C-alpha positions as CSV (number, residue, x, y, z in Angstrom):
1,M,84.9,120.5,86.8
2,P,88.1,118.5,87.6
3,R,89.7,121.6,89.1
4,L,86.6,122.3,91.2
5,I,86.6,118.7,92.6
6,L,90.3,119.1,93.4
7,L,89.7,122.3,95.3
8,L,86.8,120.7,97.2
9,Y,89.1,117.7,98.0
10,R,91.8,120.0,99.3
11,A,89.4,121.9,101.5
12,L,88.1,118.7,103.0
13,I,91.6,117.4,103.7
14,F,92.7,120.7,105.2
15,V,89.7,120.6,107.6
16,A,90.0,116.9,108.3
17,V,93.7,116.6,109.0
18,W,93.7,118.3,112.4
19,P,90.8,116.3,114.0
20,L,92.3,113.2,112.6
21,C,95.6,113.9,114.3
22,L,93.8,114.3,117.6
23,A,91.6,111.3,117.2
24,A,94.3,108.9,115.9
25,R,97.3,110.0,117.9
26,N,97.2,106.8,120.0
27,H,96.0,104.4,117.3
28,P,98.7,101.8,116.6
29,N,98.9,102.8,112.9
30,F,99.5,106.5,113.7
31,K,101.1,106.5,117.2
32,G,104.5,108.3,117.1
33,T,104.2,109.1,113.4
34,L,102.1,112.3,113.2
35,R,105.0,114.7,112.9
36,Q,106.3,112.7,109.9
37,R,102.9,112.5,108.4
38,L,102.6,116.2,108.6
39,A,106.1,116.7,107.1
40,W,107.1,118.6,110.3
41,T,109.9,116.0,110.9
42,L,111.8,115.0,107.8
43,S,114.0,111.9,108.0
44,P,117.6,112.1,106.6
45,V,117.7,110.9,103.0
46,P,120.6,108.7,101.8
47,R,122.5,110.1,98.9
48,G,121.7,108.7,95.5
49,D,118.9,108.3,93.0
50,L,115.9,107.7,95.2
51,V,112.8,105.9,94.2
52,W,109.8,106.2,96.4
53,F,107.6,103.1,96.7
54,H,104.3,103.2,98.5
55,G,102.1,100.3,99.8
56,A,99.1,100.9,101.9
57,S,99.5,98.0,104.3
58,L,100.9,94.5,104.7
59,G,99.6,93.0,101.5
60,E,100.7,95.9,99.3
61,V,104.2,96.0,100.9
62,K,104.6,92.3,100.2
63,A,103.5,92.8,96.6
64,L,106.3,95.5,96.3
65,A,109.0,93.2,97.7
66,G,109.7,91.5,94.4
67,P,109.8,94.7,92.2
68,I,112.0,96.4,94.8
69,A,114.5,93.5,94.9
70,A,114.5,93.3,91.1
71,V,115.1,97.1,90.7
72,R,117.8,97.1,93.3
73,T,119.6,94.1,91.7
74,R,119.7,95.7,88.3
75,R,120.3,99.2,89.5
76,P,122.4,98.8,92.7
77,R,123.0,102.5,93.3
78,V,119.3,103.3,93.5
79,V,118.1,104.4,97.0
80,I,114.8,102.7,98.0
81,C,112.3,104.6,100.1
82,L,109.2,102.6,101.1
83,S,106.2,104.2,102.8
84,A,103.2,102.5,104.3
85,M,99.9,103.6,105.9
86,T,99.8,100.9,108.6
87,A,102.1,99.7,111.4
88,A,101.9,96.2,109.9
89,G,103.1,97.5,106.6
90,R,106.0,99.4,108.1
91,Q,107.0,96.3,110.1
92,A,107.0,94.2,106.9
93,A,109.0,96.9,105.1
94,A,111.6,96.7,107.9
95,G,112.1,93.0,107.0
96,L,112.8,93.6,103.3
97,D,116.3,93.6,102.0
98,G,117.4,96.6,100.0
99,V,115.1,99.2,101.6
100,D,117.0,102.2,102.7
101,L,114.3,104.5,104.2
102,I,110.9,103.6,105.7
103,L,108.3,106.2,106.2
104,P,104.7,106.5,107.4
105,M,102.5,107.6,104.5
106,P,102.1,111.4,104.7
107,F,98.7,112.9,104.9
108,D,97.5,113.7,101.4
109,A,97.4,117.5,101.8
110,G,98.9,119.6,99.1
111,W,101.4,121.5,101.2
112,I,102.5,118.2,102.9
113,M,103.0,116.4,99.6
114,R,104.9,119.2,98.0
115,R,107.2,119.5,101.0
116,M,107.8,115.7,101.1
117,L,108.5,115.5,97.4
118,R,111.0,118.4,97.6
119,H,112.7,116.7,100.5
120,L,112.9,113.2,99.0
121,A,113.4,114.4,95.4
122,P,112.6,111.0,94.0
123,R,113.4,110.0,90.5
124,A,110.2,108.1,90.3
125,L,107.1,107.4,92.5
126,V,105.8,103.8,92.5
127,I,102.5,103.1,94.1
128,A,101.1,99.6,94.8
129,E,97.7,98.5,93.5
130,T,95.0,101.3,93.6
131,E,96.2,104.0,96.0
132,I,95.0,107.1,94.1
133,W,95.9,110.1,96.3
134,P,95.0,113.3,94.4
135,N,97.4,115.7,96.0
136,M,100.3,113.2,95.8
137,L,99.7,112.7,92.1
138,V,99.2,116.4,91.4
139,A,102.4,117.4,93.3
140,A,104.4,114.7,91.5
141,R,103.2,115.9,88.1
142,A,104.0,119.5,89.0
143,A,107.5,118.4,90.0
144,G,108.0,116.3,86.8
145,I,108.3,113.1,88.8
146,P,107.2,110.0,86.8
147,V,104.6,107.9,88.5
148,A,103.6,104.2,88.1
149,L,100.8,102.2,89.6
150,V,102.1,98.6,89.9
151,N,100.0,95.5,90.3
152,A,97.2,97.9,89.5
153,R,93.7,96.5,89.9
154,L,90.3,98.1,90.0
155,T,87.3,96.1,91.2
156,P,83.9,96.7,89.5
157,K,82.7,98.3,92.7
158,S,85.6,100.8,92.8
159,F,85.3,101.4,89.1
160,A,81.6,102.4,89.5
161,R,82.6,104.9,92.2
162,Y,85.5,106.4,90.2
163,R,83.3,106.7,87.1
164,L,81.1,109.2,89.0
165,V,84.1,111.6,88.8
166,K,85.6,110.3,85.6
167,G,87.0,113.6,84.4
168,F,88.8,114.2,87.7
169,V,90.3,110.7,87.7
170,A,91.3,111.0,84.1
171,R,93.2,114.2,84.9
172,L,94.9,112.6,87.9
173,L,96.0,109.6,85.8
174,E,97.1,111.7,82.8
175,N,100.8,111.1,83.3
176,V,100.6,107.9,85.4
177,R,101.9,104.6,83.9
178,I,99.4,101.8,84.9
179,L,100.9,98.4,85.1
180,A,97.8,96.3,85.4
181,T,97.5,92.8,86.8
182,A,95.1,91.6,84.0
183,E,93.2,92.8,80.9
184,D,90.0,93.4,82.8
185,N,91.6,95.7,85.2
186,A,93.5,97.5,82.3
187,G,90.1,98.0,80.6
188,R,88.6,99.7,83.6
189,F,91.6,102.1,83.9
190,R,91.3,102.9,80.2
191,A,87.6,103.5,80.6
192,L,88.4,106.1,83.3
193,G,90.6,108.0,80.9
194,A,94.1,106.5,81.7
195,T,96.2,106.4,78.5
196,D,99.5,104.7,79.5
197,V,98.1,101.3,80.5
198,R,100.1,98.0,80.1
199,V,99.3,94.5,81.3
200,T,102.3,93.1,83.2
201,G,100.6,90.4,85.3
202,N,100.3,89.9,89.1
203,V,103.5,90.0,91.0
204,K,101.8,88.1,93.9
205,F,102.2,84.9,91.8
206,D,106.0,85.4,92.1
207,A,105.9,85.9,95.8
208,M,105.4,82.3,96.8
209,P,108.0,80.8,99.1
210,G,110.3,78.2,97.8
211,L,109.5,74.5,98.2
212,H,111.7,72.5,100.5
213,P,110.6,68.8,100.3
214,E,113.3,67.8,102.8
215,R,111.6,70.0,105.4
216,V,108.3,68.4,104.6
217,Q,109.6,65.0,105.2
218,A,111.0,66.0,108.6
219,L,107.7,67.7,109.5
220,R,105.7,64.5,108.7
221,E,108.0,62.5,110.9
222,S,107.4,65.0,113.8
223,L,103.6,65.0,113.5
224,G,103.0,61.5,114.8
225,A,100.7,60.8,111.8
226,G,102.7,57.9,110.4
227,A,101.3,56.8,107.0
228,R,97.8,58.2,107.7
229,P,96.3,60.6,105.1
230,V,96.7,64.2,106.3
231,F,94.1,67.0,105.9
232,V,95.2,70.6,106.6
233,A,92.6,73.3,107.3
234,G,94.6,76.5,107.1
235,S,94.0,80.1,108.1
236,I,90.7,79.4,109.8
237,R,88.9,82.6,110.7
238,E,86.5,83.5,113.4
239,G,83.1,81.9,112.8
240,E,84.5,79.0,110.8
241,E,85.7,76.8,113.7
242,R,82.4,75.0,114.2
243,A,81.8,74.2,110.5
244,V,85.4,73.0,110.0
245,M,85.3,70.7,113.1
246,E,81.9,69.4,112.0
247,A,83.4,68.6,108.6
248,V,86.4,66.9,110.2
249,A,84.2,64.8,112.5
250,A,81.9,63.8,109.6
251,A,84.9,62.9,107.4
252,R,86.6,60.8,110.1
253,R,83.4,58.7,110.3
254,E,84.0,57.8,106.7
255,V,87.8,57.7,106.8
256,P,88.7,56.7,110.4
257,D,92.4,57.0,110.0
258,L,92.3,60.6,108.8
259,F,94.8,62.8,110.5
260,C,93.9,66.5,110.7
261,I,95.8,69.7,111.3
262,V,93.8,72.9,111.9
263,A,95.6,76.2,111.8
264,P,93.6,79.2,113.1
265,R,94.5,82.5,111.4
266,H,94.8,84.2,114.8
267,H,96.1,82.3,117.8
268,D,93.5,83.8,120.1
269,R,91.0,81.4,118.4
270,I,92.9,78.3,119.4
271,P,90.7,77.7,122.5
272,C,87.6,77.9,120.3
273,V,89.1,75.2,118.0
274,A,90.0,73.1,121.0
275,D,86.5,73.4,122.4
276,E,85.0,72.3,119.1
277,A,87.3,69.3,119.0
278,R,86.3,68.2,122.5
279,R,82.6,68.7,121.6
280,H,83.0,66.4,118.7
281,G,85.0,63.8,120.7
282,I,88.2,64.2,118.6
283,A,91.5,63.6,120.5
284,W,93.7,66.7,119.8
285,A,97.1,68.1,120.8
286,P,98.9,71.4,120.2
287,R,101.4,71.3,117.4
288,S,104.1,72.4,119.9
289,A,103.5,69.2,121.9
290,P,102.3,66.5,119.5
291,D,100.8,63.4,121.1
292,G,100.9,60.0,119.4
293,K,97.3,59.4,120.4
294,A,96.0,62.6,118.9
295,D,93.9,62.5,115.7
296,L,94.1,66.3,115.3
297,L,96.8,68.9,115.8
298,I,96.0,72.6,116.4
299,L,98.8,74.7,115.0
300,D,100.1,77.0,117.8
301,T,103.5,77.6,116.2
302,M,104.6,80.3,113.7
303,G,105.9,79.9,110.2
304,E,105.0,76.3,109.6
305,L,101.7,76.4,107.7
306,F,103.2,76.6,104.2
307,D,105.4,73.6,104.7
308,L,102.6,71.7,106.4
309,Y,100.5,72.0,103.2
310,G,103.2,69.9,101.6
311,V,102.3,67.1,104.0
312,A,98.6,67.2,103.1
313,R,96.6,64.8,100.9
314,A,93.9,67.5,100.8
315,A,93.7,71.1,102.0
316,F,91.0,73.7,102.9
317,V,91.8,77.4,102.9
318,G,89.8,79.4,105.4
319,G,88.3,82.8,105.7
320,S,86.0,81.7,102.9
321,L,83.1,79.9,104.6
322,V,82.3,83.2,106.3
323,D,82.3,86.5,104.5
324,L,85.9,87.6,105.3
325,G,87.4,87.6,101.8
326,G,89.3,84.3,101.9
327,Q,93.0,83.5,102.3
328,N,95.8,82.5,99.9
329,I,94.8,79.4,98.0
330,L,98.1,79.4,96.2
331,E,100.0,77.9,99.1
332,P,98.6,74.4,98.9
333,I,98.4,74.6,95.1
334,A,102.2,75.2,95.0
335,W,102.6,71.8,96.6
336,G,100.3,70.1,94.1
337,V,97.7,69.5,96.8
338,P,94.0,69.3,95.9
339,T,92.6,72.6,97.4
340,L,89.1,73.3,98.8
341,H,87.7,76.7,99.7
342,G,84.4,78.4,100.6
343,P,82.4,80.8,98.4
344,H,83.7,84.0,100.0
345,M,87.0,84.7,98.2
346,G,86.6,88.4,97.4
347,N,90.2,89.3,98.5
348,F,91.7,86.6,96.3
349,L,89.7,86.9,93.1
350,W,93.0,87.6,91.3
351,A,94.2,84.1,92.3
352,L,90.8,82.4,91.7
353,A,90.6,83.9,88.2
354,V,93.6,81.7,87.3
355,M,92.7,78.7,89.5
356,R,89.0,78.5,89.3
357,D,89.0,75.4,87.1
358,Y,91.4,73.6,89.5
359,T,90.0,74.3,93.0
360,R,86.8,73.0,94.5
361,E,84.3,75.4,96.2
362,V,82.3,74.1,99.1
363,A,79.3,75.9,100.7
364,D,79.2,74.6,104.3
365,A,80.4,71.9,106.7
366,A,78.5,69.1,104.9
367,G,80.0,70.1,101.5
368,L,83.5,70.3,103.0
369,A,83.2,66.9,104.5
370,E,81.9,65.4,101.3
371,A,84.6,66.9,99.2
372,L,87.3,65.9,101.7
373,V,86.2,62.3,101.7
374,D,86.1,62.2,97.9
375,V,89.7,63.5,97.7
376,I,91.0,61.0,100.3
377,R,89.2,58.1,98.8
378,H,90.0,58.8,95.1
379,P,93.4,60.5,95.1
380,E,94.2,59.7,91.5
381,A,91.0,61.3,90.3
382,H,92.1,64.6,91.8
383,A,95.9,64.3,91.2
384,E,95.6,65.5,87.5
385,R,93.7,68.6,88.5
386,A,96.2,69.3,91.3
387,R,99.1,69.0,88.8
388,A,97.3,71.3,86.4
389,A,96.8,73.9,89.1
390,R,100.5,73.8,90.0
391,A,101.4,74.2,86.3
392,A,98.9,77.1,86.0
393,L,100.6,78.7,89.0
394,E,104.0,78.4,87.4
395,G,102.6,79.8,84.1
396,A,101.3,82.9,85.9
397,K,104.7,83.9,87.2
398,G,107.0,86.4,85.6
399,A,105.2,89.6,86.4
400,T,108.0,90.9,88.7
401,A,110.5,90.9,85.8
402,R,108.1,92.7,83.5
403,V,107.2,95.3,86.2
404,A,111.0,95.9,86.8
405,D,111.6,96.4,83.1
406,E,108.9,99.1,83.0
407,L,110.1,100.8,86.2
408,L,113.7,100.9,85.0
409,K,112.6,102.7,81.8
410,M,111.2,105.4,84.1
411,I,114.3,105.8,86.2
412,P,117.2,107.6,84.5
413,A,120.4,105.5,84.5
């Protein structure tokens, strides 16, 4: 049965590749990359022991940054190749130190993967999270190339789908080292037939930026907030603007000196936030031109949100009042700031699993306003929970070193 499924998969890929090339040739993720994805154009490979890392998109590439740096530091002569499916992933890869070769992910056809592996001749193949590409794994096994899934996770929904073809998946993972983020994920891989499964933790906990209190003090002075309590609503997504501004308006009726910063996840939503501020009668200004009379700043600059969380008395992390999977709750937690979020945190369950006892979930604008007022009025009651959250974050770190240890065992010295 596993062989039959593989044959059917290969037939499907063979048929699908050519229409996909035609349909996607102008898509931003595929434009200018089709010849490489088909292994018709092969990039020059630097000399040395090459390790091929693969991350699907931006998040996965970021997750690989720490292990890549750790492997490169401890084995300087290793050549690092990093592939990504999306343009955003490849752009992020270009910003990483120590990456020697960046490629678009080849199409998972047997002849393409065999040709690519012969060309790259990697000493190991390292795949982020749950990118199970059958022909890639089969070709790597046939070539004797060790494979690892790092930061491996498997949601219950994905597990249910893979279980339908358990024998096939077990065969694919037969010689793959699974470095799982947590025991629940490890258990799901074992239930699918994987035998080399180890729990190394989640490298994303190690990926937090460093804290720079001196920058935070300078930021506070530049905001025009004075000694007022500051609330930061970060990474607000489409559909949340009205609820967040309703909460801000309601909270300011209870705490009139509250100073607020709202950071839309995408800058094209800034006009919507501004319209909501006007509708609620809140004096606002753009962050790029702060006004001493403003009670709210709309973040229109880049790269400041993390440090702005350090200014906050309370923070809300968006993408979570609407069903968009949430955003990174660890950023305000790293500063020891009481952190609020909505119920929709599907993309960050790995963080919530560690932080669930320390954050506060709100369901709507009224709940957000109530929680915000409570934090501002009773800071000491929330300070201990915030300190515990920060300690839990520090305790969750260390996965990058453990992952690097496992990878170096696979790469001949």
